[in-house]
ROLUM-931455 format. One line per 5 residues: number of its first residue (from 0); for each residue x, y, z of N, C-alpha, C. Coordinates in steps of 0.001 Angstrom, whole numbers, padded with zeros to 6 digits, always signed. Example, Ala and Ser with C-alpha at 12.3 -4.5 7.8 and 13.67 -1.06 7.14 Angstrom:
// ROLUM-931455
0	+013190,-005690,+007800,+012300,-004500,+007800,+013200,-003300,+007800; +012850,-002250,+007080,+013670,-001060,+007140,+012900,+000030,+007870;
END
This chain:
// ROLUM-931455
0	-024890,-016409,-007686,-023475,-017033,-007989,-022756,-018343,-007900; -021701,-018577,-008028,-021272,-019952,-008272,-020662,-020185,-007209; -020653,-021626,-007032,-020653,-022237,-005819,-018898,-022263,-005877; -018489,-021491,-004554,-017125,-021574,-004635,-016440,-022844,-003434; -017290,-024035,-003342,-016742,-024076,-002216,-015685,-025635,-002008;
5	-015914,-026317,-003331,-014905,-027178,-004585,-014333,-026467,-005227; -012745,-025465,-004887,-012781,-024995,-006439,-012015,-026096,-007222; -011955,-025466,-008957,-011549,-026642,-009125,-010122,-026893,-009123; -009942,-028088,-009460,-008436,-029039,-009279,-007569,-028511,-010192; -006311,-028138,-009893,-005017,-027567,-010579,-004943,-028469,-011799;
10	-004070,-027275,-012886,-004036,-028462,-013361,-002911,-029456,-013632; -002124,-029301,-012993,-001376,-030602,-012063,-001790,-031641,-012404; -003139,-032103,-011059,-003997,-032553,-010770,-005081,-033174,-011675; -005264,-032386,-012229,-005938,-032885,-012977,-005827,-033231,-014332; -004699,-033053,-014914,-003726,-034466,-015472,-003568,-035571,-014943;
15	-003106,-035074,-013529,-002953,-036918,-013345,-003648,-037828,-012623; -004887,-036660,-012801,-006263,-037991,-012870,-006610,-038701,-014130; -005680,-038058,-015432,-006147,-038506,-016316,-005658,-039216,-016427; -004571,-039233,-016688,-002956,-040422,-016831,-003402,-041093,-015826; -004556,-041338,-014309,-004852,-042314,-013809,-006189,-043122,-014961;
20	-006270,-042870,-015381,-007374,-043145,-016008,-007137,-044152,-017012; -005822,-043819,-017322,-005519,-044490,-018822,-005141,-043557,-019668; -005954,-042573,-019460,-005607,-041918,-020962,-004129,-041043,-021193; -003906,-040780,-022175,-002770,-039726,-022494,-002496,-038451,-021144; -003536,-037065,-021335,-003464,-035865,-020579,-002804,-035238,-021076;
25	-002954,-034280,-020816,-001973,-033757,-021671,-001151,-033393,-022777; -000588,-033499,-023314,+000803,-033904,-023890,+000681,-032886,-025342; -000189,-032566,-026540,+000251,-032271,-027204,-000398,-030579,-027613; +000229,-029930,-027803,+000238,-028185,-028004,-000065,-028207,-029030; -001542,-027407,-029138,-002234,-026584,-029980,-003449,-026113,-029771;
30	-003900,-025563,-031302,-005078,-024077,-031583,-006501,-024906,-031213; -006611,-025020,-029603,-008343,-025493,-029141,-009038,-024381,-030648; -010458,-025023,-030655,-011386,-024827,-031585,-012063,-023636,-030710; -012067,-022482,-030671,-012628,-021168,-030514,-011819,-020620,-029400; -010240,-020982,-029688,-009112,-020323,-028437,-008475,-020055,-030265;
35	-007394,-018794,-029451,-006797,-018052,-030566,-004987,-018511,-030023; -004458,-018970,-029219,-003306,-020005,-029216,-003024,-021090,-029272; -001803,-021446,-028568,-001190,-022920,-028395,-001575,-023094,-027407; -003154,-024216,-027192,-001816,-024777,-025004,-002155,-026236,-025359; -001406,-026765,-023745,-001109,-028129,-023732,-002957,-028658,-024005;
40	-003464,-030628,-024938,-004172,-030129,-024498,-004508,-032149,-024698; -005801,-033201,-024130,-005034,-034127,-024178,-005667,-034337,-025584; -005098,-035545,-026202,-005988,-036329,-027516,-006989,-037197,-027148; -006978,-037776,-026099,-008277,-038731,-026001,-009330,-037558,-025501; -009536,-036975,-024649,-010007,-036487,-024207,-010615,-034936,-024046;
45	-009726,-033802,-025244,-009385,-032838,-025296,-009232,-032456,-024361; -009531,-032408,-022595,-008882,-030875,-021388,-008161,-030373,-022155; -008313,-029084,-021356,-007553,-028339,-021828,-006486,-028010,-020623; -004907,-028317,-020609,-004052,-027614,-019669,-003889,-026450,-019676; -004037,-024933,-019016,-004029,-023586,-019300,-002803,-024424,-018497;
50	-002522,-023088,-018809,-000872,-022922,-018048,-000573,-020620,-018083; -001077,-020664,-017322,-001057,-018971,-016397,-000149,-018481,-015371; -000138,-016808,-015397,+001186,-016141,-014826,+001005,-016524,-013452; +001877,-016905,-012798,+002717,-016499,-011654,+002320,-015452,-010742; +001910,-015132,-009593,+001769,-014259,-009095,+002512,-014498,-007701;
55	+003519,-013610,-007950,+004912,-013072,-006703,+004231,-012254,-005670; +003697,-012132,-004563,+002874,-011118,-002697,+004532,-011029,-002520; +005309,-009335,-002092,+005706,-008940,-001110,+005651,-008058,+000059; +006589,-007654,-000272,+006223,-005482,+000937,+007565,-004904,+001097; +007075,-003907,+001008,+008465,-002740,+000841,+007920,-002470,+002852;
60	+008493,-003254,+004231,+008522,-003272,+005793,+009394,-001837,+005360; +008851,-001650,+006650,+009849,-000367,+007359,+009568,-000512,+009269; +010595,+000099,+009689,+010420,-000207,+010820,+011390,+001173,+011127; +010556,+002905,+011346,+011400,+003988,+012127,+011780,+004758,+011146; +011394,+004259,+009146,+012177,+005263,+008176,+013148,+004082,+007792;
65	+013355,+003169,+008160,+014370,+001838,+007589,+013487,+000555,+006706; +014095,+000046,+006575,+013219,-000354,+005736,+013995,-002278,+005573; +013237,-003347,+005496,+013348,-003811,+005742,+014039,-005306,+004185; +015470,-005066,+004169,+016093,-006788,+003178,+016611,-008076,+003511; +016246,-008656,+002566,+016665,-010242,+003349,+017577,-010640,+001650;
70	+019046,-011281,+002336,+020322,-011920,+001282,+019017,-013138,+001671; +019087,-013062,+000582,+018885,-015110,-000516,+019909,-015669,-000144; +018896,-016532,+000293,+020578,-017876,+000002,+020024,-019415,-000475; +019263,-019106,-001218,+018506,-019475,-002320,+019287,-019375,-004016; +019043,-019858,-005134,+019065,-019316,-006382,+017001,-019156,-006434;
75	+016831,-018139,-007890,+018180,-017741,-008350,+018517,-016206,-007589; +020171,-015818,-007515,+020690,-015012,-007039,+020731,-014958,-005536; +021202,-016284,-004907,+021590,-016234,-003685,+023112,-015129,-003320; +022708,-014663,-002666,+023646,-013601,-001768,+023610,-012555,-002079; +022302,-011744,-002945,+021981,-011324,-003039,+020827,-010414,-002308;
80	+020715,-009557,-001628,+019482,-008771,-000919,+018015,-008006,-001576; +017193,-009078,-001398,+015658,-008902,-001880,+015042,-008297,-000784; +013567,-007974,-001502,+012548,-007681,+000097,+012117,-009219,+000011; +011487,-009428,+001423,+010155,-010236,+001520,+009325,-010787,+000947; +009084,-011591,-000419,+008147,-011430,-001616,+008107,-013214,-001712;
85	+007313,-013517,-002123,+007579,-014925,-002590,+005991,-015113,-003521; +006297,-016645,-003586,+004729,-017258,-004584,+003124,-017137,-003855; +003230,-016709,-004589,+001376,-016900,-003583,+000887,-018179,-004038; +000283,-018718,-002396,-000409,-020007,-002751,-001788,-020934,-002609; -002292,-021362,-003056,-003357,-021783,-003480,-004139,-021284,-002313;
90	-005921,-021481,-002061,-006358,-020923,-001646,-005887,-019539,-000344; -005273,-018702,-000896,-004376,-018156,+000114,-004415,-016036,-000921; -005433,-015804,+000097,-005170,-013893,-000551,-003782,-013351,-000417; -003797,-012000,-001435,-002818,-011529,-001564,-002019,-011092,-000361; -002571,-010327,+000722,-002095,-010248,+001785,-002823,-010648,+003161;
95	-002225,-012020,+002758,-002792,-013157,+003292,-000576,-013947,+003155; -000397,-013668,+002344,+000868,-014171,+001775,+001417,-013143,+001803; +001209,-012369,+001428,+001963,-011274,+001841,+003074,-011198,+003641; +002520,-011102,+003860,+002659,-011771,+005865,+003066,-013160,+005787; +002539,-014294,+005057,+003646,-015027,+005233,+004875,-015436,+005070;
100	+004962,-014360,+004440,+006205,-014488,+003180,+007065,-013685,+004077; +006698,-012896,+004944,+007787,-011657,+005560,+008361,-012491,+006823; +006797,-013574,+007200,+007211,-014152,+008604,+008825,-015087,+008155; +008380,-015421,+006878,+008860,-017148,+006773,+010536,-016932,+005885; +010687,-015508,+005528,+012236,-014897,+004988,+013048,-014513,+006067;
105	+011971,-013350,+007371,+012875,-012480,+008407,+012211,-012759,+009482; +011741,-013203,+009782,+010919,-013675,+010569,+010184,-012223,+011200; +008896,-011348,+010766,+009004,-010169,+010709,+007434,-010200,+010783; +006752,-009497,+011408,+005057,-009616,+011665,+005151,-008329,+010932; +003730,-008214,+010034,+003921,-006877,+009915,+002340,-006388,+009823;
110	+001928,-005135,+009350,+000404,-004467,+009634,+000325,-004396,+008293; -000153,-004890,+007012,+000113,-004271,+005933,-000649,-002306,+005689; -000634,-001787,+004902,-000802,-000610,+005192,-001579,+000064,+003582; -000900,-000916,+002479,-002479,-000502,+000955,-000752,-001503,+000142; -001883,-001492,-001144,-000881,-002420,-002324,+000163,-001031,-002449;
115	+001270,-001070,-003156,+001948,-000453,-002939,+002385,-000551,-004757; +002962,-001203,-005495,+002907,-001628,-006850,+002298,-003014,-007411; +002244,-002790,-008820,+001907,-004237,-009061,+002789,-003879,-010784; +003567,-004863,-010724,+005121,-005346,-010891,+004572,-006287,-012530; +004196,-005868,-013626,+004537,-006829,-014780,+006051,-007457,-015578;
120	+006309,-008750,-015661,+006981,-009214,-015953,+006760,-010423,-017141; +006182,-010214,-018671,+006141,-010238,-018996,+007112,-012125,-019734; +007853,-010917,-019943,+009285,-012612,-020077,+009152,-014031,-019284; +008958,-014033,-018134,+008674,-014719,-017060,+007622,-014963,-017220; +006873,-014862,-017492,+005011,-014256,-016836,+004766,-014266,-016059;
125	+004867,-014072,-015046,+005430,-012669,-013976,+003993,-011618,-013456; +003711,-011554,-012815,+002626,-010398,-011593,+003685,-010480,-010237; +003624,-008949,-009744,+004543,-009176,-008331,+003349,-008242,-007557; +002521,-008717,-006964,+002488,-007972,-006126,+002607,-006841,-004990; +003301,-005957,-004839,+004449,-004891,-003559,+003657,-004552,-002533;
130	+003115,-004730,-001488,+002015,-003575,-000280,+003627,-002764,+000395; +002743,-001817,+000850,+003411,-001082,+001490,+003405,-001669,+003279; +004457,-001714,+004223,+003331,-001943,+005674,+005020,-001606,+006561; +004049,-001546,+007533,+005006,-001626,+009099,+004807,-002413,+009500; +006085,-003258,+010040,+006210,-004019,+011030,+006295,-003600,+012411;
135	+005668,-004428,+013093,+005420,-004226,+013819,+006638,-004217,+015305; +007167,-004290,+015059,+008320,-005084,+016179,+009969,-004993,+014911; +011099,-004085,+015967,+012160,-004274,+015145,+013055,-005854,+014956; +012684,-007071,+016080,+013062,-007938,+016278,+013558,-008791,+014832; +013644,-008825,+014055,+014025,-009824,+012838,+014412,-010399,+013067;
140	+014627,-011367,+012448,+015883,-012870,+012132,+015703,-013511,+010667; +016794,-013767,+010400,+017020,-015460,+009646,+015828,-016347,+009167; +015340,-015875,+007789,+014206,-017503,+007674,+014919,-018511,+007097; +014585,-019756,+006478,+015420,-020960,+006067,+016221,-020459,+004498; +015239,-019409,+004006,+015458,-019364,+002287,+016392,-017170,+002630;
145	+016640,-016993,+003500,+017708,-015715,+003725,+018909,-016226,+004573; +019704,-015938,+004181,+021674,-016068,+004583,+021494,-014965,+006084; +020471,-013852,+005994,+020651,-012576,+006830,+019668,-011861,+006755; +018731,-010552,+007566,+018245,-010036,+007303,+018633,-009251,+007627; +018500,-007481,+007973,+018352,-006100,+007750,+017541,-004697,+008096;
150	+017573,-003866,+008562,+016289,-002819,+008409,+017590,-001792,+008367; +017237,-001030,+007002,+018287,-000316,+006381,+017561,+000853,+006395; +018764,+002056,+006652,+017997,+003856,+005931,+018785,+003663,+004990; +017663,+004693,+004722,+018031,+005327,+002436,+019252,+004498,+002222; +020058,+005718,+003027,+021304,+006082,+002339,+022434,+004714,+002811;
155	+021975,+003942,+003698,+022589,+002343,+003209,+022226,+001668,+002464; +020728,+001397,+001424,+020312,+000560,+000449,+021593,-000007,+000240; +021716,-000765,-000005,+022863,-001275,-001430,+022054,-002274,-002481; +022994,-000802,-002942,+022162,-000395,-004301,+022579,-001898,-005652; +023398,-002158,-005969,+024142,-002449,-006067,+025009,-004404,-006628;
160	+024255,-004570,-004604,+023879,-006186,-004634,+022155,-006639,-004038; +021580,-005392,-005448,+020180,-006404,-004552,+019583,-007116,-005647; +018971,-008244,-005860,+018360,-009420,-006432,+017848,-008640,-007403; +016586,-007939,-007648,+016194,-007702,-009457,+015059,-006364,-009171; +015166,-006092,-010697,+015019,-004585,-011183,+013435,-004733,-009880;
165	+013172,-005173,-009892,+011882,-004570,-008891,+011604,-004320,-007785; +012871,-005011,-006803,+013294,-004464,-005963,+013347,-002639,-005810; +014056,-002842,-006675,+014856,-001401,-006740,+013452,-000614,-007077; +012778,-001177,-008261,+011316,-000301,-008584,+011547,-000036,-007737; +010046,-000623,-006147,+009521,-001270,-005068,+010519,-000395,-004606;
170	+011822,-000212,-004232,+012303,+000728,-003257,+012226,+001964,-003183; +012406,+002073,-004507,+012230,+003770,-005210,+010519,+004599,-004680; +009890,+003382,-005289,+008011,+004238,-005397,+007880,+004077,-003556; +008143,+003072,-002560,+008141,+003594,-001438,+008606,+004785,-000942; +009919,+005023,-000969,+010928,+006404,-000908,+010146,+007764,-000787;
175	+009665,+006961,-002693,+009154,+008772,-002337,+007262,+008605,-002413; +006950,+008202,-001975,+005808,+008172,-000704,+005873,+007858,+000066; +006486,+007892,+000873,+006698,+007167,+003062,+005639,+007882,+003770; +005840,+009416,+003283,+005562,+010128,+004772,+004067,+010358,+003912; +003038,+009583,+002808,+002209,+010763,+002640,+001054,+009349,+002175;
180	-000186,+009439,+001768,-001524,+008104,+001967,-000894,+007986,+000777; -000901,+006373,+000334,-001061,+005407,-000818,-001724,+005987,-001542; -001603,+005507,-003131,-002802,+006239,-003603,-002757,+004890,-004757; -003372,+006094,-006305,-003241,+003694,-007269,-001736,+003685,-007281; -001962,+002123,-006890,-001113,+001492,-007216,+000295,+002022,-008419;
185	+001569,+001540,-007932,+002369,+002285,-009256,+002523,+001065,-010746; +003478,+001514,-011136,+003165,-000187,-012347,+004473,+000023,-012913; +005223,-000696,-013208,+006747,-000613,-014204,+007244,+001305,-014391; +008174,+000489,-014243,+008669,+003200,-014545,+008707,+002749,-016179; +008184,+004311,-016880,+008005,+004140,-018029,+009823,+004084,-018955;
190	+009962,+004120,-017918,+011824,+003876,-018464,+012759,+002716,-018886; +011633,+001684,-017414,+012418,+000641,-017470,+012409,-000274,-018819; +013104,-001378,-019120,+013584,-001860,-020565,+011925,-003178,-020172; +012154,-003664,-021474,+011162,-004519,-021436,+012514,-006365,-021064; +013495,-005497,-020728,+014558,-006477,-020157,+014592,-006612,-018810;
195	+014260,-007712,-018152,+013694,-007550,-015951,+014318,-009137,-016060; +015881,-009348,-016669,+016257,-010392,-016183,+016631,-010153,-014795; +017407,-010973,-014140,+017072,-011490,-012417,+018736,-010452,-011811; +018947,-009555,-011273,+020099,-009133,-011418,+020806,-007547,-012360; +019848,-007575,-013843,+019761,-006475,-014758,+020214,-005424,-013176;
200	+020945,-004292,-013628,+021024,-003336,-013165,+019909,-002354,-013202; +018584,-001652,-012689,+017620,-000848,-013095,+017724,+000838,-012328; +019442,+000712,-011564,+018788,+002116,-010610,+018422,+003379,-010995;
END
């Protein structure tokens, strides 16, 4: 088994170390030997800075049939409603990240019930892991990245004011199976287009 006590430095940190040593760092985009796509490569030492997809974690959290939504206070899509979600941090599990995001954005304490959906957004090199969750208490409030938060009955969800297509998808997936045990995680809806720009309506 590999020794995981000292995880590798992120590419940005490794590149900074190269520059400190008087090297150029990964400044040339080329196809390395044995590879099949262009990468950022250091012309001095051959170091390759791999650019990998970003992972977003979040949840559809409910209290007595009402779902938690946050009105965004930051770009992109300021003023639109979204699920509590955000980028996974280094050295953090996806479950811990989903719990952290719920607290940061809505001061919400959750119990995760399982993975609801995995959405792939290749246009922006993003993967989203959305959990189904139960709120431990209904007393939520806006965190620094939210203008306001609220618990919405299904018929009151502001569909025309949702920030992203994946929010639509996750809410509908949650509603379809809210009263039954979780099965395999859902993926992108078959009817979804490849254009998943923020705010594109996919109701």
